[in-house]
Residue, then its C-alpha position, 0 to 999 in steps of 0.5 A: m446514509t450515503p456511500m461514503i459515509a458508510l465507507l468510514t462509518l462501518p470499520l469503526l462500528a465493527a471494531l467497536a463491536t470486536i471489543a464490546l462482545p465476547r471471545r467467541a463472537r469477536a471474529a464473526a463480528a471481524g467477519i461482518g464488519a469487513g463484508a459490510t466495509l467491502l460492499a461500501a467500498i464497491w458501492v462507493a466505486v459504482v457511483v463514482w463510475r457513473t456520476g464522477p467524483m463524489d463531494l461531501m462537505l462534513g457539518g455542511w461547511q465549505p473549506p476553509v471553515g469545514i473539511g471537504l471530502r472527495a472520492d475520485g477514481l484513484s481514491v476508490a481504486l485505492g478503496v476497493m483494493t483495501a476492502l479486497v485485502m482487508s477481508a483476505a486478511v480477516l479470512a486468513a486470520r480466522f483461519e490461522h487462529a483456528t489452526t495454530g491457537p494465536g494466544p489471548r493477546i492476538a486473539f483479542g487484539i488483532w480484530p479491533l487493530i485491523l478495523l481501526l486500520w481499515a477506517a483510518l485508511n479509507a479516511v486518507f483516501v477521501s480527505r481533502d484537508l492537510f490537517n485531517l490527512y494528518v490525523g488519519l495518518e496518526l491513526i494508521s501509525l498507531s494501529a500498525v505499530a500495535l499489529v507489529a508487536i501484538s504477539g509481544k515477543a521481544q522481536a516483536v516489540a523491538a521492530g515495533l518500537r523501531y517503527l514508531l520512532f520512525a513514524l513519530t518522526g515522520s509525523l513531526l516533520y509532516l505537522a512541521g510543514v502542516v503549520l507553515t502552510y496554514s501560517a502562510h495561507g490560513m488554509l488546508d484545503i487541497d483545492l484552495l492550496a492549488a490556487r493560492t498565491p505562492v510565497p517564500t515558505d512553501a518550498l520550505a513547507l513542502g520539503l518537511m511534508t515530503a521527508g515525513l511522508l517519505a519516512k512513513t512510505a519507508l523509500f530508501p534510506f528511510h526503509v530500515w524499519l520496514p523489513p524487521a517489522h514485517a518479519a515480526a508480525p503475524a502473516p495477516a498483519s504483515a500483508l496489510l503492513s506491506a500491501l496498504v500501511p505505505k500507500a497512505s502515505l504515498l497517496i498523500l505525496v501524490r496529492l501534495w506534488f500533483e494537486a495542491m503545490p504542483d508550482m513548487a516542483t523543480a527539476a531538481s526535486l523531481l530527479t531527487l525523489g526520482g533518484l530515491g526511488a531508483l536506489a530503493v529499486v536496486w537496494g531493496g532488490v540486492l538485499a532480498l537476494v541475500q535473505a535465508r527467510l521468506k518473509l524478509i525476502v519479500a519484505y525487502s521486496t517491498v522497499a524495491q517495489l515502492g521504488y517505482v512510483f517515485l519515477a513517476f515524478p521525474l517522468a511527469g515533470g521538468a519540460g515546463a509545457a504540456q507533456p503527452w506522456s506525463a499521464g501515462a506516467w502517473t497512471g502507471a504509477m497508480f497501476q503499480i500501487l494497486s497491483h503491488g498491494l494485491a501481489k504482496a498481500s498474497m505473498f505475505l499470506t502464503a508465507g503464514i500458510f507455509i509457517a503454519a505447515v512447517g513451522s518456519d519460513r527458511l528457505g531450507d525448510l519450504r523445499g518442495l512444499a508445492r507438492a503438499l500445498p499446490m494452491t498456495g504454491f500456485a498463488f505464490a507464483l502468481s504474485a511473482i508474476t505480477l512483481m517482476g512485471l511479467p505480462p499479463s499481470g497488472g505489474f507489467t501494465a504499470k512498468y509498460l505504461m511507465m516505461t513507454s513514458a520514459f521512452a516518450a520523454d527520451q529518459r531512457g535512464w529511468a527505462a533501465v532501472l525499470v529492467g534492471g529492476g525486473l531482472l533483480a525481482a526475477a533473481y530474488l523471486y526464483r530462490p524461494m520458487a526453486a525452494l517450493f518447487s524443488a523436487d525434494i519430498p517435504a517432511a509431513p507439513r501440517a495439513v492446511p484446509r483449502r479454504w485457507q489457501a484460497v485466500p491468497l490464491w484469489l488475491a494473486a489472480l486479481a493482480v494478474g487479472l489487473g492486467l488482463m482487464s486493465a481497461a476498466p481500472f484504467d478508465l476508473l483512475q482517470i475520474g478526477r485525475p489532476d490536470i497536472a498529471a496530463e500536463g506535466l509538473 
């Protein structure tokens, strides 16, 4: 079995095992499947690091007849980050279920849904065919919606239905763009599309696909489904919904604009994407400032943090010639995706621990809780450092790369967005930090095992370590990096 085949099939097999096995064996099967898939992700990353991008043609057929898969530096970096977050979510869910008693619906359904989501994410990371990417997106959406509504509570079902509406709308828009592309060129492979002869309908096709992906990414103003969904889902599911699910559509956007159709990029379109990203940074930060629940603060923070990635589009384009700052903007955006995934998963998992300890995530109920749960409080603080973009975290590396690109390109407006977003993040994260580390003595919180508290702490430490040891991830991201990322859109 090749490493890429193992990466795609192991979570599927584990999902089937969790359905077939008796109740007491499901969590164990999920843990074994998570461990095996984590090893497969590391295996693929090692091969790509040593030998370069790995290609696989399904059935031995070359595109456009067959479907090509490719693991490059970006896809394996996302694959390893996903494997770490997924493994942490599985561990956290097992500890949470052992402590709180999840009920039969969650106890049965959460394991196959997590593993199916993992398999779909891996498929999107390595796919090079636009329709194959659509199939992966649909599997991600269906699994994610089910995780939102899995508790069966009215609030969760309503949030899941809203999410489903946006997901289906985004899917239809994306599929319409795929159909237009195929009708014009008779192919959907990203590499072949890069060498196509442009036709007038290409701009419309790219616009439709982009609009659909923006809805799935929850970029402002398409973000309204995200906070209710994250607040209603169980904490391990919220971690996946924030850290991983939007990254799939973000990756496809990057593939479309930097690899498949970079010739369609115009100054106006890049400015629009960057402007929406800037609005997301500001709007998400402002709304996070006024929330009274920890999970809603973290959810609106996701809206803001995702906006930073879209600043790479105007920073990487517009000059019509090679731009020495473009590669820094692209790499900074990818660092932002990775560091945000680790830190935000940690934050939602800490929220789950706080809820288990005091039965609430309202800031007033969390006062002084870091005294009783110091490991969890420290994990939240480390994650906050990453999201604020403070050194030496991965978030600092991401914003540093984009900031230097903004000044090199003489686009100081985007640098102002980066600085303002960091200040907003410091403001809205100060409120839960002040509550957790206040001098108040918490009223007899429920005991939480240290092994459970270690899970989000490990993710938060990795988010900081991404900045401390940034050289290796930086070099990994350059493997198979599109030339346009260095030359400019």
